[in-house]
N, C-alpha and C positions, 0 to 999 in steps of 0.2 A: 310981504305983499304977494310974492309968488306962491307961498303956502296957501293964501286965501284963494287965489285964482285956481290952484290945483284942487283944493277942497270943493270949490264951486263946480268945477268941471266934473269931478268924480260923482257928485250928487245927481247928475243928470241921467244916469243909466245904472243898471245893476253892476256892470263891469264897464269901466271906461278904459279903452286901450290906446296907448300912445307909443310912438317910436322912442327908443331910449338907447343910451350908451351906458353899459355897466362898467364902472371904474375899478371896483374891487369887490371881493366877497370876504367878509370877515370870517364866516364859517359856512356851513352848508345851508343855512336858512336866513342869512342876513347879508345884504349887498348894499353898495352905494352906487347911485346912478344919476345921470342927467336925463330928465324926462322932457321930451319935446312936445309942448302943448299946442303948437300951431301958431301961425301968424308971427313967426320969429321969436316966440316966447318959450323959454326953457326954465325948468326948475332944476337948479344945479345942486349937486351933492346931496341928493335926497336919500335918506336911509330907508331901505325896504326890508320888511319882514315877510318872508315867503309864506303866504296864507295856506293853512292846512298841512304844514310840514313841520316836523320836529326832528332836526338833525342832531347827532351827538355833539357834545361840547368839545371845545379845543383844550379845555383844562380838565384835570382830574383823570380818573380811571379810563374814561372814554376818549382820551386824547388822540390815539392812533386812528380810531374810527372817525372822529371828527375831522382829522386832517384828510382822510380819504374822501369824505363827503364834500369838504371844501374844494379839494382838487378836482373832483368829478364835475361839480357845478361850474367852477372857473374854466375848466377845459372845454366844456360844452359851449359856454358863452364865447370863449375866444375863437372857436371854430366856426361859429355862426356867421352867416352873411347878414341876417337881419335879426334885430332884437326888438321886441315890444314888451311893454309892461302894462298889465291889466290891473287897474286899481279897484279895490273892493269898495262897494257902497254899503253903508252900515245896515240898511234894511234888507240886504241880501244875506246877512248872517243868520244862521239858524238859532244861534244863542245870542246873548247880550254882548255885542262887541262894537267897536267903532272903526272908522276908516284908518285910524292910527292905533297901534298897539300900546301896551303899557310903558314902553320905553321910547315913545314918540316916533316909532318907525311906521311908515305907510304899509298897510297890509296889501300885498300884491302877488300877482302871478307873473312869472317871467316866461315869455314865449320866444324861443330861438328857432328860426327857420320853420315856424309853424308847429313846433313841438313844445308842449307845456312842460317846462323843466321842473315845476313843483311835483307833478305826477311822475315824471321820469325818476326823480330822486327816490320816490317811494317804491316804484316798480322795480328799480334796480337794487333795492336794499340799502341805499345810502341814508334813508330817513324813514320815519314812521309818520303815519297820518295823525294829524293834530287838529282839534277843534278849538277855536277861540272861545274863551269864556270871560 
């Protein structure tokens, strides 16, 4: 039911932004969050895929780079006073993509104290720009 409410709210704007609590970061481009939708409603333990970002994996040859990317993202989140999650609306994509990615994660931007962490990961070399297809 909450997934339906979240999907409905996301379709009302190009990017719908909500206050959030990030619980964990699996790697440099995947997090788990509680998203506060308003009126006392929250979507709990939602998996987020950072839109436009491809961070190194935590397995294989890129493991050490992946760990640094994950640590940077988690560190920025922990230091932030406010966290917001902007959820992507599918007609805002330049290519063929949905609000949810292929693994069922919501495509999102994480904003910490007004800073877009998706872009910060790219600017500081922890991730590469990625287009959803």
